[in-house]
N, C-alpha and C positions, 0 to 999 in steps of 0.2 A: 384444503389448499387449492388455489386457482392459478393456472398459468395464463399469462396475458400475451397474446400474439403481437400486440402493438403497444408502444409506450403510452402511458396515461399520466396526467399530472398528479403529483402528490399534494394534497391540500395543506397549505400553511397559512397562518393568519395574514390578512391583507397587509401589504407593505414589506413583507419578508422576502428578500431576494437571496436565493441559495447560490453560493460560489464554490462549494466543495461538497462532494458526496463520497462516502466510503461504505461499501457493503461487506458485512461479515457473513458468517454461515446463516444466522437467523436474525440478524438485526442490521439496522442502518443508522449512520450518523450523518447529519447535515450541518454545515457551517454556513452562516448567513453573512451578508455584507457588513452587518453591524457587529460581527464577532460572536454572535450567539451560537450555541450548540444545541441541536435538537436530535432526538433519537426515537426510534420505533422498532417494533418486532418482539421477539421472545425476551421476557424479562427474568426468567428463572435463574440466569447466571449472574445477574447484577450488572451486566454489560450495558444496560440502558442508562445507568447512572442516576436513577430517580430515588434511590434509597429503599426500594422495595423489590418484589419479585413479580410484579404485575406485568402482563403483556400489554403492549400498546399497538393498536391497529392504526392509529394516526400519530403523526409526529408530535412530540411534546418537548418543550424546552427544558434543558437540564438546569434546575434552579441553582445547584451548587456552583455552576460556572457563569451564572447570569451577570455577575459584577466584574467579569474578566473579559478579555478580547481574544478569541481563539484565532489562530492562524493556520493550524493543521489538525487533522484528526484521522484516526485509523481504526477500523473495526475488524475484528478477527473472529476466530472460532468461538471463544467464550469470554473475550476481554476487549477493552477499548482503551485507546490512548488519545490524549488531546494536548496540543502545545499552545501556549498563550503568547501574546506579543511581548511580554516581559521576559521570555526565554525559559519559562517553566514547563515541566512535563507533568501531566496528571494521568493516572490510570485507574481503572475500575473494572469489576467483573471477577471471574474465577482466577485463582492463583496457584493451582495445584502443582505447577512446575516452577513457580517463582516468577512468572511472566509479568507480574505487576511491579516488581522491582522494589518491594517494601521490606525485604529481608525475611519474609515468612510465607506461608502457604494459605493465608487467610483470604477469603472472599471479601471484596469491597463492593458495596452496592451504591456507593456514591464516589465522586472523584476525590482522589487523595494525591497530594503532590509527591512526586518521586524525588527523593533527595540522594545525596552521596555522589554527585557528579562534579565535585570540586569547583563549584561556581560556574560550570559551563553554561553558556547561553544556548539553549536548545531552539532550533528553528524548524525541525522536521521529525517525523516519527513513522514507524511502520510496525504494525502488529502482525506477527506470523501465527502459525498454528498454536505453538506453546512457547514462543519466545518473542522478544521485542527488540527493536532497534531504535535508537535516538540519534539524531544528527545535530552536531554543534555548529555554531556560527564559524568556528575556527576550522571546520572541515573534518573534525574528529568524530568517530562513531562509538557509541556506547551500546552494549548488549546485555541482556539478562533473560533468564528463563531456562528452558530445557536445552541442553547442549550436547546430547549423546552423539550426534553425528558431526559435530564441529561447527554447527550453525551459529555459534556465538563468536567464533573466530579467534579463540584464545590459545590454540595449539593443542587442545585436548578435548575430551568428551564430557567434561565436567559442567554441570549446570550451575547457574548463579542466580541467587534470589535478590541480589542488589546489582545495580549497574556497574559494569567494568569497561573501561576504555579499551578499544582494540588497538594496542600500541603498534603492532606490526603494520597495520593499515595506515596509521598516522605517519609512519616513516616512509611509506610508499607514495602517498598522494593526498591531495586535498579532496575530500569527498563532498559532492553536491546533492546526491540523492541516494536513498537506501530503499530496499524493498525486501521484506521478510516473507518467505514462502512457508510451506508446511513444515519442511525439515531442512531448509537451506536458506541462504541469504545472498542478495546481490547488492553491490555498491558501485556507484558511478562516480568517476573522478572528474575534476574540472577540465582535464585535458581530453576527456572523451573515452577513457579506458573503462572496462567493466571488470570488476573483481567478484569472484564467487567463492563460496565456502559452505560446507555442510554435506548433506546426503548426496552422493553421486550415483546411486544405483540406477536411477531413471534417466540419467543423462542431462538433468536440468542445470548442471554446473557449466556445461559447454566445453569441457576439457578433452573430450574424445574418449573417455573411459567411464567406468562405473565406480571408481574409488571415492570414498569419502575424503573431504579436504578440511583440515582442521585449522588452517591459517589462510587468510584471504589470498587468492591467487588470480593474477590477471589472465583473462581469456585470450589465447593466442589465435593465430590463423586469420580468417577473413576480417575479423573485427579490428585487428591491428592496423589495417590499412584504411580504416574509417573512423570517424568521430561519432560516438554514440551520444545521444541527447536525452534519452529516456529509457528506463528499464522497468520491468515488472516481473515479479516472481509469483508463482501460484502453488498448486498442489505438487505438480511434477513437471511443469513446462515453463519455460522462460521466453519472453519476447522483448526485443529491444528495437528502438528507432534510431536511425542514423541521421546526421545533419542534412543529407541529401534526400530525405524523405522515404528511405527504404526501410522495410521491416524484416527482421531476422528472428528465427525461432530455434530453440533447442530444448530437448527433453522428451518426455513421453506424454502423449495426448490421448484423451478419450473423446470420441465424437468430433475429432478434427478441431479441437479448441486452439491448437497452435497454428492453424491456417495452412498446414501442409497436406498434400494428397493422402488419401487413406492408405496408400501403399507405403507411406513413411510415418508409421505411428510413433517411431522413436528415432531421434537423431541426437547424438552426443556432441555434435559440433554445430555452431551457428549456421543455419541454412536460410537462404532468402525465401520469403513468403511471396508467392505470386498470385495470391487470391484477390488482392485489391485491384481495382481498375488500373489500366496502364498509366493513366494520367494522374493518379492519386499521389499526393505528397503527404505522407504520414507525419504528424507532429506529436502525437501522444498515443499511449496504449495502456490498457488494463486487462488482465486476464484472470479468469477464475478456473475452477476445476473442469468445467464442461463448455465454456464459451469465452470469447474474447471480444473486446470492443476497441476499435481504432478510430481516432479522430484525425481527419485530414485538414490540410491548410485552408480549404474552402469552407471549413466549419461543419462538414458532414460527419456523421458517425456511421461506421461500418461494423458489421458483426459476422462472426463465423463460429461454428460449433453447434452444440445441441440446442434445438429450439429456434434456430435462425433461418432454417430452410436450406442451409448449406453446411456440409460436414467435411469440407476440405477434399471432396472427391472430384477434383478437377473443375469445380464450379468457382465462380467469383464470389467474393464476400457479399453478403446481402446488406444493402443500405438500410439503415434503421428508418422506418417511416412512421406514419401516425402523427402524433403531436409534434415530432421534430421536423416533419416534412413541410416545406413551403413557408418557413418562418425566417428565411434568409440565413445569415451567418450565425451559427450556433456556437456559443461559448461554453465549452465543456472542460471542467477541471477534473482530472482523474486522480483518485487517491489510491495508494500513496504516490505522490508526484512532487514536483517542485513546490516547496512550501510557500505560503503567502507572507513570510516574515518581513518581506520588504515593504508590505503595505502598512502604513501607519494607522493605528486606531484613532478614533476621535479623542479629543483631549479629555472629555468627560469620562471616557472608558479607561484612559490611562491613569486618571486620578482617583478612581474608586478604591476604597481601602478594604472592602469586604473580601475575605479569602476563604476558599474551601479548606477543609481540615488538612493537616500535614501529617505524614507518617512519622513515627518516632524513630 
């Protein structure tokens, strides 16, 4: 394994323009402007979607999705999710906790359509540690997989091998973004409220305590006075961006991945992150277990946490340099984030009839 101190281009065939990237534990998913899905990394879990267990050191297009047009994708610990323009959700990889949504615990090494969502038009997805979230065009959220801590949002700790709509959330708000963490979930409403549910031990729910939450609960306090526009969940820390460009964090962080000083390794309530330059206006964020990336309005990418030269110990976030520096405004799409469902695929892509296999 080799660590890279600066960004390097990932080779794709000439003419392929990447519009979305999602990084899992050991694999990557890329969505291109033409709606294609490419993957690379460890193949033993089946999460690459190529029908085998071979590792891929270079991106390879997933043939099973070649005749569809992808608008969103999410890579997780050992499984992957893809949403197509026609509102269908596909999953592949390991399913030991039902996180593929096919009603069983069988591994799928190629994309299989997830059924049972009552005709819902899916526009977004988020793959967590051992659970999955799907977002419908109507603002409803569906969940499946491991649910021991309430991360599925159905009021108990029961897991589900098939999608189930989170009815209590549907009654509260219209959801526009979801993010599945390791053992908890976040949901962002159209009016800028943040709902959290699942494991509360590490403070990542933002409710000021360590209790597990089994039904989606709106985060009170400082976020009530602001409109949130982006959320991201990780192993045990959450980050949100407000419409005025501010960044807030809550949860427990290793190596300063939440952007707060080392003296604040855990905060159970949203706390403003001061690591960004004073003039920076955040518009997007994505966080992993050991580091976070923030996109600002001027197109720059900032990082903090392990391997970035700053660990939240009173230092500013490090601007990502290398191939991203000196190229003008950088367009970065962070996954999971606002889906591309509003983008219409080319007519030829919409008319193609070939389909990947469907679960029974």
